[in-house]
N, C-alpha and C positions, 0 to 999 in steps of 0.2 A: 229455900225458895223465898223470894222477897214478897212481903205482904203488900196488898194493894190498898192505897188510900185515895179516895176520890177527892179532888180539889176543886174549888170554885173560884171564880175571878173577883167576885164582889164588886164588879163594875156594870152589871146589867148585861143584857144580851143585845147584840147588834149584828145584823146580816144585811149587806147591801152589795152594790157592784162597783168595780173600778175597771179601768182599761184592761183589756185582755181577758176579761171574764173572771177576775179574781174575787172570790167571796171574802168579805171582811168579817172575821169572827173574833169577838172579844170575850166571849164567855163559853166555857164548855166543861164537861166532866170527863176527864181523861184518866187512863190507867197510869198511876203515878207511884212507883215502888218507893218504899223507904230506902234511905241511902245505905248502900253496901259497898264493900270494897270492889273496885272495878275488875271485871273479868278481862277486859281489853283496855290497853293504854297505847296511844300513839303519841310519841314525844318528839317534837321539833322535826317533823318529816319534811324533807326538802328534796326536790327533784328538778333536773334540767334536761331539756331536749335540745341538742345542737347549740348549747350555750344559753338558751332561752330558759329563764326560771319559770317553772310551771307550778311548783309548790314551794312556799317560803316559810318553812318552820311551822307546819300544822300540827296542833296538839288537840287531842280529844280522848274521852273515855267512854266506856259502855259497861254498865253493871248488869248482873243477873236480874232478869225480870224487867228490864228497862227497854222501852222503844225510844231510841235516840234518833231524831230526824236529822238528816244532812241535806241542806238546800244550797242552791247557788245557780247562777246562770250557766248555760252551756259554755264550757270552756273555763269555768272557775277552778277546775282541778279535782272535781269529785271522782271522775273515772280513773284518773291517774292514781289517786289516793287508794282506791279500791284495788287497782292493779298491783300496787305495792303490797297492800295487805294480804292479797290472795296469791302472791308469788308468781305473777304472770311473767312469762319469758321475756316480753318486750322490755321490762324494766331492767332485767340483768343485761340484755343485749344492747342497751343504750347507756350503760355506764352505771347502773345501780342507783342507789339513793343514799341520802344522809338522814340521820335520826335513828330512833329506837322504837321497836314494837315490843310490848310486854303482854304475856298471857298469864293470868293469875300471878302477877308480879315478877315473872321470870322472863328474861330476854328471849325473843324469838325471831328468827329471820328465815324466810321461806324462799326457796329457789324454784319452787314449782307449785301448782295448785294441788298436787297430790300431797305435798308436805303440809300445806295449809289445812287441807281436809283431815289429814291424819291427826293434826293438832286440835281439831274441833271446830274449824271454821266451815261455814257453808255459804252459798250464794245462790239466790234466785234471780236470774237474768231477765232483762227486758226482752232480748232476742232469745227464743227458746233453744235450749241446749239438749234436745231430745232426738232420738233416732226413730224416724217415722216408720221404718219397716219392722220395728221391734214392738213387743207387747209392753203394756204399762209396767208390769212387774219386772220385765227385763231391763227397762229403762231405769227404774227406781233402784234395782240392785246391781246395775252395771259396774263391773270391776270389784264388786263386793259379794259376789254370788256364793251362797252357802252350798257346800258339797257333801257328798256321802262317800264313805269308804266301801270298796267292794273287794272281791277276790283279787282282781288285777292290780288294784292300787296298793294292796298289801304287799304285793311282790315288786311292782315296778315303781311305786312311789305316788305322790299326790297328783302328778300330771294325769293319771288315769282315773281319778276320782270323777263321779258323776254328779250332775247338778241335783240339788235337793229341791225339786220343784214345789213340793208341798210346803216347805218352810219359806221358799221365796214367795209363794202365794199368801201364806199366813202373814208374813211380815208386811207385805204390800197392802193387804187388806187392812191391817191395823193402822198403817200410815195414812191410807186414803180415808179411813174413818175419822182419824184425828183431825183431818183438814175438811171433813164434811163432804167428801166426794164419793157418790154411790155407784160409780161405774164399775164394770167388771175388771178385776185386776189383770185378766189375760186378754183384754181388748187390744187391738192394734192402735198405736198412737196415731198413725195416718188416718185422717178423717175425723179425728175428734174435734169438737168445737174449740175455738181459741181459748175461751175461758177455762175449759177442762185442762188444756195443756199447761196453763199457768199453775193450776192447783196440783197437777202431777209434779211439776218442778218443785213445789214446796214440799210435797209428800216425800220426794227423793231426799230433801235435806232433813226432814223430820226423821226419816228412817236411819239416818246416821247416828249410831248409838253414842258417839263421842261429841256430837254437835254441842258446842257451848255458845258460839256467836254465829248468827245468820244475817247476811246482808241481803236486804230486799231492794233490788235496783229497778225502780219504776214498775213495780209489780202490777199496777192497775192501768197502765197506759193503753192496753189493748182490750180491756174489759168493759163490759156494759155496766150501767149504774148499779144494777142489782148484784152483779158479780163482784164489783169493786166493794160494795158494802160487806159482802160475805168474806172477801179477802181481808178487810180490816178486822172483822170479827175473829178470824183465824189468827191474825197477828197478835191480837190481845190475848187469846187463849194460850198461844205459844209463849208469850211473855210471862203470863201467869204460871206456866209450867217451869219457869226458870231460865229460859233462853235470854241471852242479850241480843237485841235486834238493832241493827243499823238500817234506817229506812230512808232511802233516797227517792224523792218524788218532786214533781213540779206542781202538784195539786195542793195548794196550801190548805184548803179546807180539810183534806184528809190528815194533814199534820196535826191540826188543832183537835181533831177527833180522837187521835190515838197516841200522840207522842207525849212523853214526859219531859223531854228537853229538845231544843232546836239549836243546832249549830249551823251558822251561816258562813259560807265561803264566798269570797270575791277576789278575783285575780290571784288565786293560789294562796290566800291568807284567810285565817279565821278572823271575821270582823265582829262576831258576837256569838255567845251561847245564851240561850233565852229560855225562860220558863213560859210555856204557852199560856198559862193563866194570867200572866202579867204583860202580855204584848198583844198585837193584832196582826192579821195578815197584811194589812197595808204597811205597817212598820217593817215586817220581815221582807216584803217586796222592795221597799226602799233601801234596805240594807243590802239586798242582793244586787240591785242595779246601781247603787251608789248615787241615786237621785230621787226626788219625790215621784211617787206613782201618780200617773195622770190618766184620764180617760181618753181613749182614742176617739177623735172626733170624725164622724162620718158626714159626707156631703149628701144630704137627702133631697131627692127631687120629688115633685108631685107626680105620682104614677096612676092616679085614679081619674075616672070620669072621661068625658069626651075629649079632653085635651091631652090625654095619655100619649106618650111617644109611640111611634110604630114599632112593632116587634122586630128585633134584629135576629132572633133565633125562635123558630117555631117547632114544637114537638108535638106529634099527634099519635096517640095510641101506641106509644113505645113500650115494647116488651124486650127485656134483656135477660139472658140465661147466664147471670153471674152467680156462681155457687155462694150460698149463704146470703145474697143480697139481690134476689130475683126481682125484676120489675114486671108488672103485669098490667100494662095498658095505661101509661102516664101521658097526659096531655098538659102542656104548659107553654107559656110564652116568656121570653126574656126581652124586655123593652130597651130600646136604645137609651144609654146613659144610666142604666139601673144596676143596682146590686141586688140580686135575687138569692135569698138564702133557701137551702134545702135542709130540713131537719127531720128528726124522727128517731125511734129507738133502733138499737143495733139489730140487724137481720131482717128489717122491714123493707129494704130496697133502696134507701136513700143514696148510697154510694154507687149502686148499679146504674143510676141515670146517667151520670157523667161518663162512666166507663162505656155505656152503650152508645152514647152520642159520638165519643171519640173512636169507636170501632174496636175497642179492646176485647169485647165479648160478643157472641152472636146475638143479633138483635133484629126485631121486625117493627113495622110501623114506618113513620116517616119523619124526617128532620129537614128543615129548610133554613138556610142562611140568607137573610134579606130577600126572601122569596124564591131563592134558587135551591132546588133539591140537593141534599147532601147524601151521597151513597153511604149506606151503613156497612160496617165491617171493614172500613178502609182508613186507617189512621192517617196516612199521608194525604188523602183527599181532604180530611178534616183540617189538617194543618194548612194546606194550600188555600182552604176557604176562609182562613183568618182565625181559626180557633187554636188555642193552646191549652194544655192540661197539666196541672200539678196533682199527681196521684197521691192517694192516701197511703200507698205502699212505697215510701220513698226509697227503701233499700232494695226492694224486689223489682220495682218497675222504674222508679224515677232516676236512679243513678247507676253509673258504672263505677262500682266502689273502688276498684283497683286502678282507675285512671285518674288523671289530674283534675283539679278544680276547673281549669281553663278549658280542657277538652269537654268536660261535662256541661259547661255553660253554653258552648257553641255547637255541639254535635248535631242537634236536630236542625238548627238553622243551616249548618253546613251541608248536611246530607239531603234534606228535603227542599230547602229553599235556595241552595247553591250559593250561599253567602260565605264570606271569609275565604274565598278561593282567589288564587293568583290568576291573572289573565293568560289565556293560552288558546291558540287556534283550535285545538281539539279539546272539546269540553270534557270528555271522559278522562283526559290526562291532566286536568288542572290539579294543582297541589294547594294545600292550605297555606294561607298567608299567615305565618306564625307571628309576625310583628303585629298585625291587625288583631289576632286572636288574643295576644298577650295584653295589648292595650285595652281591649274591650273587657277582659277578665279583671284587670286591675281597677277599671272604672266601676264594675259591678261590685267588687269586693268593698270598695269605698262606699258605694251607694247603700248597700245592704248591711254594712258593718259585719262582714264575714271574718270571724276570728280565725286566722290561719297564719302559716309561715310564708305564704306567697302563692301565686297562681299555679305553680307546679306541684303543690302538695297533693298527695294522694287523698281522695275524698274519704276513704275508709278511716283516715286518721282524724277526721273532724268529729266534733260533738253532734248530737242529734239536731239541735237548733241550727247549727251552721250547715249541716247537710240539707236542712229544709230551705235555708236561704239559697243554696246552690241550685235546688230544684226550682225555686221561684225565679232565679236569675236565668235558667235555661228557658223557662217560659217566656220571660220578659224579652229575651234575646230574639225570639221569634216575631216580636213587634205585633202581637195579635190585636184584632178588633174585639174578640170575645175570649175571655179567660175563664176556664173552669178549674176551680181549686177545691180539692177534697181534703178534709181534716187538716187545714193549714197549720194548726197549732198543737196537734197531737204530740205528746211526749217532749215538749220543749219548755224552757223555762220562762219565767215572767217577763224578763227583758226582751228575750227573743220573740215572744208572743206579741208584745207591744210593737216591736219594729216590723214584724210581718203584717200586722193589721194596718200599721201606718202606711207601708208600701202599697198594700191592696187599695187603700183609700187614695193614695197618690195616683195610682193607675186609673182609678175610677174618674178622678178629677181631670186626668189627661185624655179622657174620652173612651176608655175601655169599658165595655159592659162585662159584668162578672156574674158568675153563678158560684156561690160558696156553699159547699156541703160540709156540715159539721155536726158533731155530737154535742157541742157546747152551745146550748140555746142562748145562754147569756151573751156570748160573743155575736151570734147572729143578730140578736136584738140590738146590739150596740152599733152595728155597721150596715145592716140591710135595709132596703126600702120595703120589701115584702118577704115573707117567709112561707114557703110550701112545706107542709108537714106530710110525710109519707107514712102510710100504714098498709101492711099486707100488699106492698108492691104498687100501691096506688096513691094519688094525691088525696088525702083526707080533708085538708082545708088549706086555703091561702089566706094568711093573716097579716095585718100590719104589725110592726114591731112593738107597738105600744098596746096590743090587745091584752086582755087580762090573762094572768097566769093560768086560770082555770080553762080558758079556751085552748091554750096550747096542750094542756094535760088531756083534755077531752079528745082533741084531734089525735094525739099520739096513741090514745086508747081505741081509736077507730070510730069515735062518736061524732061523725062528720056533721050531722044535722044540728047537734047541740053546740058544736064549736064555731060554726060559720056565722 
């Protein structure tokens, strides 16, 4: 096992904010193993899709006891590199790859994830790979179930052996304890909180006795702040136990907290491998995007006092039955020409507000658009009233993953607003104007800088940041007067974050009023005119973006009187 040596930067400590909510960190004490022979080596890995180079000779190593961070914009090649390493079928089906993979100095080439796992590789995915109808133990031991011999199996062979449930439970308990999760090993996965699901995924990889290298792919993207801190602690403990960890994340502050090395990918190439003690988050962000990092400028209007603009959206005593994000009597106003932020801790109801206004969950109370009542529980009525919504769940709600970029961009406008249709006497028989759809999609791809092969590309094949841009394009296509955006930058890289925030600012300047719901308070403070903090399903305080940090902290804790 590699020994741990704390390192310091010798440059002082600095934490501040840049565009897209990046924290600048120049000093940290990270887990830094002494140099050992690499467990994993990737040498000159290259890959093309339909003639387009996606990876261009990528090389990196990972040693036992090391947390090696891999960062880059969405579309930089990180996912393709991990697909190659883990033997995903899509690589073989699209012509394979060039280059060499070595494990413990010996060449390895995997044609399936099963081969990769048998060789000692594991992966914790951003999207959960768990079976909801199975127990925790059944998920952790899936395809590796211990069995017992009985009378029938001694005669008929191993197929008639029975599950050794006692050993399954004991192994699972040990794995859960190792990652600090105290849930019952026989609890059903269905209904567990999101944070618990992520730790179950890690426990599954920990339980693999041959695991040597574990890939963590955006493991904290769906976690609360406290869960994310616990996740980083587990990663450090696993590294101290001798695992080599490849850590993929867009949260640069996490990298500086745990990584011993940082490799930056851009456009399919390694542009730098850095010691976190000798660099900063700003420098890493600049390497990722290939240009200096800059603060996204927001156009701020005066929204207080007697001269405040009239409300364009009024919400009174709104209650929303959204599981995990229940709203219990929210009253607020969105003023014309305003960007209103909604923040708060996970599970307190902040994401339920927009979902209730848009009719996606049962709701009571009243909502009015420019003084006209909006019926609750009717998404089409909300769209026709001039509202558009970008959901926090882009894969589950926001997109048709198996359809094209162009169809995803125009579908709502086509179905609800009757746009992009050819003229025909019988309205029910009108067909889509494919030429107009294609032209619009191409314009949106250019405007939002969607990294893709073209409008016909399947959305599933896009990176997370580019999928988010398609969601935003769909909302923009509706030409709304009011835009509600939930978690606009969750799980996307620094460059994509900056572009998304720039586009939201551009829409604001063009006259669209916005409600932005986000877990990233730094982002809300950089772009919003006012910020409503939600606690226990209600508005705890409405604060200006320059209010003291303590006021936001007190509001999130439910201390309304002290925060206001």
